[in-house]
Each structure stands twice: as C-alpha cells, then as structure tokens.
N, C-alpha and C positions, 0 to 999 in steps of 0.2 A: 203437471208442468206450467210454470206462468208464462205467459206471453208475451206482457207488455207491462211497463209503468204506466199506473193512473195519473197519479199524480203526487204534489207536494203541497203540504199548507204552508203558506207566508204569515205571518200574524202582523197585524196593522194596527196603527191607534183610532184609524177612521176608515171604517170599512167605505162608506159610500165615497168618499174623497177616491181612496185606493183604486176601486174599480173603473172609476171615473178617469184616472192617471193610464191605468192599463191598458181602458178601449181607445180613449184619445189619444195618449201620448206616446204608448208603446203600440199601437193599433190589433192589439190582442182580441180577437171575438170572444162574447160573454157566452158560455157555454150552457151553464147551470145559472139559476137564480129561485130559491126555495127558501120558504120558512123554513128553518132550523131552530129548535127551544130558543124561541123567543128572538131571534135575530134571521139570519139568514147562511143559507150555505152559498157561496158564490165562486164559480169557477171558471177563469179567463185561459185562454190558449192560442197560440198563433192559428193560422187558418188551419193550415196542414198538419197539426201536429194530435199526437194522440194521448201524450200527456199533457196534463192541468195544471195550473197552480190555484190552490182552493184559497182565498183571499178572506181571512178571520179576524177578529177581534178578539181578545181572550172573554170567553163566556163562562160566570159562573153557575151557568145550567149545566151545565157539560166538562167544568174543569172543576178539580179541585183548589182553594186557596192558594196551595203550593204551587200547582202548576199554572195559575193563571200569573204568581210573581216569576216565575221563570220564564212564563210566555212573553213577559211584558219586559225583560231582560233580554230577550231574543232578539227584539224589533230594534231594526237598525244595525244590524251584524249582515257579515256574510252568511248570504242561505246555503253556500254551498251547489245551489241549480246556475247550470250554464246554460247559454241558447246559443244554438249555432245559424250563422246566416253565410250567403254565398257570395255575399262583396259583404265585408265590413267595412270598406271605407264609406259608401254610401248610405249603409245603415248607421254608422259614426255622424255623418254629416244630416240625413233625415231627422236623427234624435235628438241631433245638437238644436238644429233648427225650433224645436218644437220645447225648449228650455228643457231638456233632459240631461241630467248631471250623469254626464259619459265621460269616459279618459279616453284621449287619443290613443286612437289601435298602434298596438308595438307589436314586434318580431321578439317572440319569446326564445329561450336560448334552445330549447327544445323542438324549437321548428314553427310553431303555429304561432298568429295573429290574435291578439286580445286586445279588449276593451273592459272595463268594468261599469256599469249600470246601475244606476242608486234609484229608487225610487222615493216617493215622498217622506216616507218615515228614514229612509237612510238605510234600507235592506240592501244589501249587494248583491248583484248577480254578474257573471263573468259572459262575455259576449265573444265567440270565439268563430273564425274564418270555419265554416263548413270543413269535414274533413277531404271533401271533393274538392272545394275551391279555394 
C-alpha cells in the first residue's frame, strides 16, 4: 500500500541559484543536500510538508543524451505541481515583496483562489488557497 508521495523532480539550469531562490525567496527548508553522480541531489520543501521538490540540473552521468534534451526543453514550463496556502493574499504579498514572479490571486470558476508562481528558470507552480481555507 502506498502511504504518501515523496516528491517530484524539477529541472533547472543552475542548481545553486535555484536552491538559493527556493530557500530565501519561497522560504522552503533544504531537506537533503548530498553528492550525486558528480553533482548534488537537493530536496527542498515547506516546513511541514511530507513531499519535496528535488532540484536538479540535467546530468549526463545519469541521463542519456535524449533525456538531457527533453529535460532542457522542460525547463521553464508548467511543472504540474501545486502548493497550498491557508492565506493566499498574504502569501502573494510576501512573495511579491521578495520579487518573486507571481500572479495576483484570482477566484476560479470552480470556486478556488489561485496564483501562478515562477522560479528563476520560469518553471511554473500553481498556488492555491488550501481546501480548508
């Protein structure tokens, strides 16, 4: 039986700059930072989250040339990952004050309130008001 989702890999062009962005601008914790095939395996996440984002650069030591080309093409696209917040307006204001590329929260026709957040590479994440909030 599966109990939880561990995480998702997000490809970036500069791992060190990306990790700095997620830690300083988004206020994620660095959960793991270990050597990995000539590079690093780095996971970041909100303080109380079980799931993590693995921030990786395309790596020829573990990826075929075809996989590297696909990974490079996916940098700067919608990740399909969403974050929840209990107060989307204050989260929007906090991230905007840190110069994070984020859209103004808008009510959706399905009832939720949503913003889009971009990292330094333009990878897009959806920010939603939490189901309880």
